[in-house]
C-alpha positions as CSV (number, residue, x, y, z in Angstrom):
1,M,0.0,0.0,0.1
2,L,2.7,2.5,1.0
3,H,4.4,1.6,-2.3
4,Y,1.7,2.7,-4.3
5,A,1.2,5.8,-2.7
6,V,5.1,6.7,-3.4
7,V,4.6,5.5,-6.9
8,F,1.5,7.9,-7.5
9,F,3.7,10.6,-5.6
10,V,6.4,10.2,-8.1
11,I,3.9,10.3,-10.8
12,A,2.5,13.6,-9.5
13,L,5.7,15.2,-9.3
14,I,6.7,14.1,-12.9
15,A,3.1,15.3,-14.2
16,A,3.8,18.9,-12.3
17,L,7.4,19.0,-13.6
18,F,6.1,18.7,-17.4
19,G,2.8,20.8,-16.7
20,F,0.1,18.6,-16.5
21,G,-1.5,20.1,-13.3
22,G,-4.8,18.0,-13.6
23,I,-2.9,14.6,-13.7
24,A,-0.5,15.8,-11.2
25,A,-3.7,16.7,-8.9
26,S,-5.4,13.7,-9.6
27,A,-2.1,11.4,-8.8
28,A,-1.4,13.6,-5.6
29,G,-5.1,13.0,-4.2
30,I,-4.7,9.1,-4.9
31,A,-1.2,9.2,-3.3
32,Q,-2.7,10.9,-0.4
33,V,-5.7,8.7,0.0
34,L,-3.6,5.6,-0.3
35,F,-1.1,6.9,2.5
36,F,-4.0,7.5,4.9
37,V,-5.4,4.0,4.2
38,F,-1.9,2.6,5.0
39,I,-1.7,4.7,8.2
40,V,-5.1,3.2,9.4
41,L,-4.2,-0.3,8.6
42,A,-0.8,-0.1,10.2
43,V,-2.2,1.1,13.3
44,G,-5.2,-1.3,13.2
45,S,-2.6,-4.0,12.7
46,F,-0.2,-2.7,15.6
47,I,-3.4,-2.8,18.0
48,V,-4.7,-6.2,17.1
49,G,-0.9,-7.4,17.5
50,L,-0.9,-5.9,21.0
51,I,-4.4,-7.4,21.8
52,K,-3.7,-10.9,20.5
53,R,-0.3,-11.3,22.3
54,N,-1.7,-10.9,25.8
């Protein structure tokens, strides 16, 4: 999940560099959503791991 967020972020940077503002904004939005999904899943996994350990 984090890998895809980084890939979309790089696509957004390259698109912005070449002047494709719409594509850059879309790719940045997708990267942001994927990053927040990664954070939620990572925290959830950490909490479940703590609960199951006890």
